[in-house]
C-alpha positions as CSV (number, residue, x, y, z in Angstrom):
1,M,91.7,84.9,54.1
2,R,91.2,84.0,57.8
3,L,95.0,85.0,58.7
4,L,94.4,88.6,58.9
5,P,91.5,88.6,61.3
6,L,93.4,86.2,63.5
7,L,96.5,88.6,63.4
8,L,94.5,91.6,64.4
9,L,92.9,89.8,67.3
10,S,96.3,88.7,68.5
11,I,97.7,92.3,68.1
12,S,94.5,93.5,70.0
13,A,95.1,91.0,72.8
14,A,98.7,92.0,73.3
15,T,97.8,95.7,73.3
16,A,95.0,95.0,75.9
17,A,97.7,93.2,78.1
18,D,100.2,95.9,77.7
19,S,97.6,98.2,78.8
20,R,96.6,96.3,81.7
21,L,100.1,96.0,83.0
22,Q,100.7,99.6,82.7
23,Q,97.5,100.6,84.5
24,N,98.6,98.0,87.2
25,I,101.9,99.5,87.5
26,E,100.7,103.1,87.6
27,R,98.5,101.9,90.5
28,I,101.3,100.9,92.5
29,T,103.2,104.3,91.7
30,R,100.3,106.2,92.9
31,S,100.5,104.3,96.2
32,V,103.9,105.8,97.0
33,N,104.6,109.6,97.1
34,A,107.5,109.7,94.8
35,Q,108.5,110.6,91.2
36,W,108.7,107.6,89.0
37,G,110.4,106.8,85.8
38,I,109.8,103.4,84.1
39,Y,110.6,101.9,81.0
40,I,109.9,98.2,80.2
41,K,110.6,96.2,76.8
42,C,110.2,92.7,75.7
43,L,113.1,92.1,73.5
44,E,111.2,89.1,71.8
45,T,107.8,90.9,70.9
46,G,108.9,94.5,71.0
47,A,106.0,95.5,73.4
48,E,106.9,98.5,75.5
49,I,105.6,100.4,78.4
50,A,107.1,103.9,79.1
51,I,105.9,106.0,82.1
52,N,107.9,109.2,82.3
53,A,110.6,107.1,80.5
54,D,112.3,110.1,78.8
55,K,112.8,112.2,81.9
56,Q,116.4,112.5,82.9
57,M,116.9,111.4,86.5
58,D,119.5,110.8,89.1
59,T,120.9,107.3,88.3
60,M,122.9,106.7,91.6
61,S,124.9,103.6,91.1
62,V,123.1,102.8,87.9
63,I,125.7,105.0,86.2
64,K,128.1,102.0,86.8
65,I,126.7,100.2,83.8
66,P,127.8,103.0,81.4
67,L,131.2,103.0,83.1
68,M,131.5,99.1,82.7
69,A,130.9,99.5,79.1
70,E,133.7,102.0,78.7
71,V,136.2,99.8,80.7
72,F,135.5,96.9,78.3
73,R,135.8,99.4,75.2
74,Q,139.1,100.3,76.5
75,I,140.1,96.8,76.8
76,E,139.2,95.9,73.3
77,E,141.3,98.9,72.2
78,G,144.2,97.2,74.1
79,K,144.7,100.0,76.6
80,F,144.8,97.5,79.5
81,N,143.6,93.8,80.4
82,L,141.0,92.4,82.5
83,D,143.9,90.7,84.5
84,D,145.9,93.9,85.2
85,R,146.1,94.7,88.7
86,I,145.8,97.7,90.8
87,T,147.1,98.3,94.4
88,L,144.5,99.7,97.1
89,T,145.6,102.7,98.9
90,E,144.2,104.4,102.0
91,A,143.6,107.5,99.9
92,A,141.6,105.5,97.2
93,K,138.9,104.3,99.8
94,R,135.5,105.6,99.5
95,P,132.6,105.6,101.9
96,G,129.3,103.9,101.2
97,T,128.6,100.6,99.8
98,G,131.2,98.0,99.1
99,V,133.9,95.9,100.6
100,M,137.2,97.5,99.6
101,R,137.1,100.5,102.1
102,S,137.5,97.6,104.7
103,L,140.5,96.0,103.3
104,D,144.1,96.8,104.2
105,A,146.0,99.2,102.1
106,G,148.3,97.3,99.8
107,A,145.8,94.6,98.7
108,T,145.8,94.2,94.9
109,M,142.5,93.7,92.7
110,S,142.4,92.8,89.0
111,I,140.4,95.1,86.7
112,R,137.9,91.9,86.6
113,D,137.6,92.1,90.3
114,L,137.0,95.7,90.3
115,L,134.3,95.5,87.8
116,T,132.7,92.4,89.6
117,L,132.7,94.3,93.1
118,M,131.3,97.6,91.5
119,T,128.5,95.7,90.0
120,I,127.4,93.1,92.6
121,V,128.0,95.0,95.9
122,S,128.0,98.6,94.2
123,D,131.5,99.1,95.5
124,N,132.3,102.9,95.4
125,T,136.1,102.5,95.9
126,A,136.2,100.0,93.0
127,T,134.1,102.6,90.9
128,D,136.4,105.5,91.4
129,L,139.5,103.4,90.6
130,L,137.9,102.3,87.5
131,F,137.0,106.0,86.6
132,D,140.7,106.8,87.2
133,K,141.7,103.8,84.8
134,V,139.5,105.0,81.9
135,G,140.5,108.7,82.3
136,G,137.6,110.1,84.1
137,T,133.9,110.7,83.3
138,E,134.5,112.3,79.8
139,P,135.3,109.0,78.0
140,V,132.0,107.4,79.5
141,N,130.0,110.2,78.4
142,K,131.4,110.3,74.9
143,L,130.7,106.4,74.5
144,M,127.2,107.1,75.5
145,K,126.7,110.0,73.1
146,S,128.4,107.9,70.3
147,Y,125.3,105.5,70.9
148,G,122.7,108.2,70.7
149,L,122.1,108.0,74.6
150,D,122.2,111.8,75.3
151,S,120.6,111.6,78.5
152,I,123.0,109.5,80.1
153,R,125.9,111.5,81.7
154,A,128.5,110.5,84.3
155,T,128.7,113.6,86.5
156,G,131.8,112.7,88.5
157,P,133.4,110.1,90.6
158,A,132.0,108.9,94.0
159,S,134.3,111.0,95.8
160,V,132.6,114.3,94.6
161,W,129.1,113.0,95.5
162,F,130.3,112.1,99.1
163,A,131.9,115.6,99.4
164,G,128.8,117.4,98.4
165,L,126.7,115.3,100.8
166,R,129.1,116.1,103.6
167,A,128.9,119.9,102.9
168,A,125.1,119.9,102.9
169,P,123.2,120.7,105.9
170,S,121.2,117.5,105.7
171,S,120.8,114.4,103.6
172,A,117.3,115.5,102.7
173,E,118.1,119.1,101.7
174,F,121.1,117.6,99.9
175,H,118.7,115.7,97.7
176,R,116.0,118.4,97.5
177,Q,118.7,120.7,96.0
178,A,119.7,118.1,93.4
179,K,122.9,120.1,92.8
180,T,125.4,117.0,92.9
181,P,123.9,114.0,91.1
182,F,125.7,110.8,91.1
183,G,124.8,110.4,87.4
184,L,122.1,111.2,85.1
185,A,119.9,109.3,82.5
186,S,116.5,108.6,81.3
187,P,115.1,105.1,82.1
188,R,114.5,104.6,78.3
189,D,118.1,105.2,77.5
190,I,119.4,103.0,80.1
191,G,116.8,100.4,78.9
192,K,118.5,101.0,75.3
193,R,121.9,100.3,76.8
194,L,120.9,97.2,78.6
195,E,119.1,95.9,75.3
196,C,122.4,96.5,73.4
197,I,124.2,94.3,76.1
198,A,121.6,91.7,75.9
199,E,121.8,91.4,72.1
200,G,125.8,91.1,72.3
201,K,126.1,94.5,70.7
202,A,127.9,96.3,73.6
203,V,131.6,96.5,72.5
204,N,131.5,92.8,71.3
205,P,129.7,89.7,72.1
206,K,132.3,88.4,74.6
207,A,132.3,91.7,76.4
208,S,128.6,91.9,76.4
209,E,128.4,88.3,77.8
210,A,130.7,89.3,80.5
211,M,128.6,92.4,81.6
212,L,125.7,90.2,81.7
213,Q,127.4,87.6,83.8
214,M,128.5,90.3,86.3
215,M,124.9,91.6,86.6
216,R,123.6,88.0,87.3
217,G,125.8,88.0,90.4
218,Q,124.0,90.9,91.8
219,V,123.8,90.6,95.7
220,Y,121.0,92.9,96.5
221,S,117.6,91.5,95.9
222,S,115.3,93.7,97.8
223,R,113.8,95.3,94.9
224,L,112.9,94.0,91.3
225,P,113.7,90.2,91.9
226,K,112.0,90.1,95.5
227,Y,108.6,88.6,94.2
228,V,109.8,87.2,90.7
229,T,109.3,83.7,89.8
230,G,110.1,82.1,86.4
231,F,112.7,84.4,85.6
232,R,116.4,85.0,86.5
233,V,116.8,88.8,87.2
234,L,120.3,90.3,86.3
235,H,120.3,93.9,87.5
236,K,122.0,96.8,89.0
237,T,120.8,98.8,91.9
238,G,121.2,102.6,92.5
239,D,120.7,104.0,96.2
240,F,120.1,107.0,98.3
241,L,117.4,105.7,100.4
242,P,114.9,106.8,101.5
243,F,114.8,109.4,98.7
244,I,116.0,107.4,95.6
245,G,115.6,103.6,95.1
246,N,116.6,102.7,91.5
247,D,116.7,99.2,90.0
248,V,117.4,98.4,86.2
249,G,118.0,95.0,84.5
250,I,116.9,92.0,82.5
251,F,114.4,89.4,83.3
252,E,115.6,86.2,81.6
253,S,113.7,82.9,80.9
254,E,113.8,80.4,78.1
255,K,111.6,82.4,75.8
256,R,111.5,85.9,77.1
257,R,114.1,88.7,78.0
258,I,112.4,91.7,79.4
259,V,114.4,94.9,80.1
260,V,113.2,96.7,83.1
261,C,114.3,100.2,84.3
262,V,112.7,101.7,87.4
263,F,114.0,105.2,88.6
264,T,112.6,107.0,91.6
265,A,113.3,110.3,93.4
266,G,111.7,112.8,95.8
267,H,110.8,110.1,98.3
268,Y,110.8,111.2,101.9
269,G,108.9,108.3,103.6
270,I,110.0,104.9,104.6
271,G,112.8,103.5,102.3
272,A,111.4,99.8,102.7
273,Q,108.2,100.7,101.5
274,L,109.6,102.4,98.3
275,E,111.6,99.2,97.7
276,D,108.5,96.9,98.2
277,A,106.6,99.0,95.5
278,I,109.5,98.4,93.1
279,A,109.4,94.7,94.0
280,R,105.6,94.7,93.2
281,I,106.2,96.2,89.8
282,G,108.8,93.3,89.1
283,E,106.2,90.8,90.2
284,L,103.5,92.2,87.9
285,I,105.9,92.3,84.8
286,A,107.1,88.6,85.5
287,N,103.4,87.6,85.8
288,E,102.5,89.4,82.7
289,F,105.2,87.9,80.5
290,A,105.3,84.7,81.9
291,V,102.6,83.3,79.6
292,D,103.0,83.4,75.7
293,R,100.6,86.0,73.9
């Protein structure tokens, strides 16, 4: 007879903790003049926090996660293999993040190499080579739609985005007009995609683990992982600072896996301050879920 009151007390305590965490996160978002979209879910408890989580926003390089999933899907279909190699040409080189643009033409990379570089250093050349390999953006969008993730949409290769930026009167005006997003998605739908990968259900368990392992190698750590202790943070960033600073991933510990997706836009201040606000949100999440509830 005492179990029901104890259960209700436990649920009430968890709800209060989630509410407190959300309030603290919202306090940070109010300290930075930007648009925010945030989705958090503990996979073990099911606890969720959603702040503008269903708003479709510019993903920037976060769209590379859906592309990665489509690459593995086509590998499962036997269209190509992780060990297949692609030769770099001068025409294939893209500006922005990455290292391949600095390599000599004629260098060869495996599909595994391209996926790794696209993920851990957000290599735009690797990204466009993989878009070419899978047949463009449409297969990626078709896959996301098949999962019911209708907000996720690859809008074009990196080359299209950079062409739009070059044609704009300024980077600020380019962002303000929002005519050429790098990709589109809601934080919640990206969170669902990450949950699928974490549960081993993205393509197949082996492919899911490969995707997780690549995200564990992420080089950039100035956002979600910056102040986190007690968790390993596997994640993928998306950048157009100071206007956009996105970071999505999974906080992993022995007892908890927390899906965290933070999108921003419309920020015209100092990029480092936006990044630090995201880092403080990561710290709050880690501290909250570090204790059993």
